[in-house]
Each structure stands twice: as structure tokens, then as C-alpha cells.
C-alpha positions as CSV (number, residue, x, y, z in Angstrom):
1,M,91.0,93.5,70.9
2,P,93.5,93.8,68.0
3,Q,97.1,94.1,68.9
4,P,99.0,97.0,67.3
5,S,101.6,94.7,65.7
6,D,98.9,92.5,64.1
7,A,96.6,95.2,62.8
8,G,94.9,94.2,59.7
9,C,95.9,90.5,59.9
10,G,92.3,89.3,60.4
11,I,92.8,87.6,63.8
12,D,89.8,87.7,66.1
13,W,91.5,88.3,69.4
14,A,88.3,87.7,71.4
15,M,88.3,84.1,70.1
16,T,91.9,83.5,70.8
17,T,91.6,84.3,74.5
18,R,89.1,81.5,75.3
19,V,90.4,78.5,77.1
20,A,89.0,75.1,76.6
21,P,87.6,73.6,79.7
22,Q,89.6,70.8,81.4
23,M,88.0,67.5,80.4
24,L,88.3,64.5,82.7
25,H,88.3,60.8,81.7
26,I,85.9,58.5,83.6
27,K,88.8,57.2,85.8
28,E,89.9,60.7,86.7
29,A,86.4,61.7,87.7
30,A,86.1,58.5,89.7
31,A,89.3,59.2,91.5
32,L,88.1,62.7,92.4
33,L,84.8,61.4,93.6
34,R,86.4,58.4,95.4
35,C,84.1,56.0,93.7
36,S,84.4,53.3,91.0
37,P,84.5,54.2,87.3
38,E,81.3,52.2,86.8
39,T,79.5,54.4,89.3
40,V,80.5,57.5,87.2
41,R,79.4,55.7,84.0
42,R,76.0,54.9,85.6
43,R,75.5,58.5,86.7
44,V,76.5,59.8,83.2
45,R,74.0,57.4,81.6
46,A,71.3,58.6,84.0
47,G,72.0,62.2,83.1
48,Q,73.1,63.0,86.7
49,I,76.7,64.0,85.7
50,P,77.1,66.2,82.6
51,A,79.4,64.6,80.0
52,T,80.4,64.8,76.4
53,R,80.7,61.8,74.1
54,L,83.6,61.9,71.6
55,G,84.6,59.8,68.6
56,P,82.6,58.4,65.7
57,A,80.7,56.0,67.9
58,G,80.5,58.3,70.9
59,S,82.4,55.7,73.0
60,A,84.9,58.1,74.6
61,I,83.3,60.0,77.4
62,R,84.8,63.2,78.8
63,I,83.4,65.2,81.8
64,P,84.1,68.9,82.0
65,A,85.8,69.5,85.4
66,D,83.8,72.6,86.1
67,A,80.5,70.8,85.4
68,L,81.6,67.9,87.7
69,N,82.5,70.4,90.5
70,A,79.1,72.2,90.1
71,W,77.3,68.9,90.1
72,L,79.1,67.8,93.2
73,W,78.2,70.9,95.2
74,A,74.7,71.3,93.8
75,G,72.8,69.6,96.5
76,P,72.4,66.6,98.7
77,V,72.8,63.1,97.4
78,T,69.6,61.0,97.4
79,E,69.8,57.7,99.1
80,R,69.4,54.5,97.1
81,E,65.9,53.0,97.4
82,E,65.6,49.5,98.7
83,P,63.9,47.0,96.3
């Protein structure tokens, strides 16, 4: 919604009120989940934890905090199968 003092300046106020999601590093997500960073990486590779890859090579991984929380509370954890 345009602000009276900025009328006619071309600012889209609907776009300015959006807040970027909090993005977690692998180590931060691991600390929250109380597991190793490698466990988080494995679950990201398996598509179990939603993540975004950044950078030219996609080497930087960021996990949206909201998505991690939703994943955590989505359902029971399956047990690891024995070989």
C-alpha cells in the first residue's frame, strides 16, 4: 500500500514488506538437530531435508529454518535398516 509521503515514487510496498527466510548453515542445522554436520549433508543429498545451494558451483548449502522445523515435526523418523 503506498505511503502518503511517497505517493508517485514507484515503490511497490507489497514487495518491501516481505522478509527473507532465516537461512541456516550446515553446522547450525546440525547443532539444532543435535547431530553431526555430515548427517545433515547426507539427509540434504537424499532430499530428506529441504535446502538451497548457493554460489557458482553450488557448494554452499543453506537450509531455510522454517523448512527444517517443518521437516522435523512432519512425522516419525524411520529406523536404519540393517545390512
